[in-house]
C-alpha positions as CSV (number, residue, x, y, z in Angstrom):
1,M,122.1,198.8,92.6
2,S,119.7,196.3,91.2
3,W,116.0,196.6,90.4
4,A,115.2,194.3,93.4
5,I,117.1,196.5,95.9
6,H,115.4,199.7,94.7
7,H,112.0,198.0,94.6
8,S,112.5,196.7,98.1
9,Q,113.4,200.2,99.4
10,S,110.3,201.5,97.7
11,E,108.1,198.9,99.4
12,E,109.6,199.7,102.8
13,F,109.0,203.4,102.3
14,A,105.4,202.8,101.1
15,S,104.7,200.5,104.1
16,Q,106.0,203.2,106.5
17,A,103.8,205.7,104.6
18,E,100.7,203.6,105.2
19,I,101.5,203.5,108.9
20,A,102.0,207.2,109.1
21,F,98.8,207.8,107.2
22,K,96.8,205.6,109.6
23,K,98.3,207.5,112.5
24,G,97.0,210.7,111.0
25,D,100.4,212.0,110.0
26,R,99.4,213.1,106.5
27,E,102.6,215.2,105.8
28,G,104.9,212.4,107.0
29,A,103.0,209.9,104.8
30,R,103.3,212.2,101.8
31,N,107.1,212.5,102.3
32,L,107.4,208.7,102.7
33,Y,105.3,208.1,99.5
34,R,107.6,210.6,97.8
35,L,110.7,208.6,98.9
36,A,108.9,205.4,97.7
37,A,108.2,206.8,94.3
38,E,111.8,208.0,93.9
39,A,113.1,204.5,94.8
40,E,110.6,202.9,92.4
41,E,111.9,205.2,89.6
42,R,115.4,204.1,90.4
43,A,114.2,200.5,90.1
44,I,112.8,201.3,86.6
45,E,116.1,202.7,85.5
46,A,117.9,199.5,86.7
47,L,115.5,197.2,84.9
48,D,116.1,195.5,81.7
49,P,113.5,197.0,79.4
50,S,112.9,193.7,77.7
51,K,111.1,192.6,80.9
52,T,108.0,194.3,79.8
53,R,105.6,192.9,82.4
54,T,107.9,193.9,85.3
55,L,108.5,197.2,83.6
56,G,104.7,197.8,83.4
57,I,104.1,196.9,87.0
58,T,106.9,199.1,88.2
59,V,105.9,202.1,86.1
60,V,102.3,201.9,87.4
61,S,103.6,201.5,90.9
62,A,105.9,204.6,90.7
63,T,103.1,206.6,89.2
64,S,100.6,205.5,91.9
65,L,103.1,206.4,94.6
66,W,103.5,209.9,93.2
67,F,99.7,210.1,93.2
68,K,99.6,209.1,96.9
69,A,102.3,211.7,97.6
70,E,100.0,214.3,95.9
71,E,102.7,215.1,93.4
72,L,100.5,215.4,90.3
73,Q,103.1,216.9,88.0
74,Q,105.3,213.9,88.8
75,V,102.4,211.6,88.0
76,E,102.0,213.2,84.6
77,R,105.7,213.3,83.9
78,V,106.2,209.5,84.6
79,A,103.0,208.4,82.9
80,C,103.5,210.5,79.8
81,R,107.2,209.4,79.5
82,W,106.4,205.8,79.6
83,L,103.2,205.9,77.5
84,A,105.2,207.6,74.8
85,S,107.9,204.9,75.0
86,G,105.9,202.2,73.4
87,L,107.5,199.6,75.8
88,L,104.6,199.0,78.1
89,P,102.2,196.1,78.0
90,A,98.5,196.9,77.4
91,F,97.5,196.5,81.1
92,A,100.0,199.1,82.2
93,T,99.0,201.5,79.4
94,A,95.4,201.2,80.4
95,Q,96.1,201.8,84.1
96,L,98.3,204.9,83.4
97,Q,95.6,206.4,81.1
98,E,93.1,205.8,83.8
99,L,95.3,207.5,86.4
100,L,95.9,210.5,84.1
101,Q,92.1,210.8,83.6
102,T,91.7,210.8,87.4
103,I,94.0,213.7,87.9
């Protein structure tokens, strides 16, 4: 599947997670954020790495979704992998470093 399909799935799961969170269903929200993060990681894998801006946005999104799912080891795994890759634009690098400092 394409980046767009995986990214759309991620957005849908994240939207459902926000609704669950607002209803007070914290565990349901965490599970939906987890699904959103997994879909966003599939989007990253489907993306042409030469599209650096889209790559940066998507990596930051996946990492943020893992954070919302309270999966801190996954946050660290994704952030460190992509920081080490040297493929990210400066804005994404800065956001990932800030997120790592937060955790």
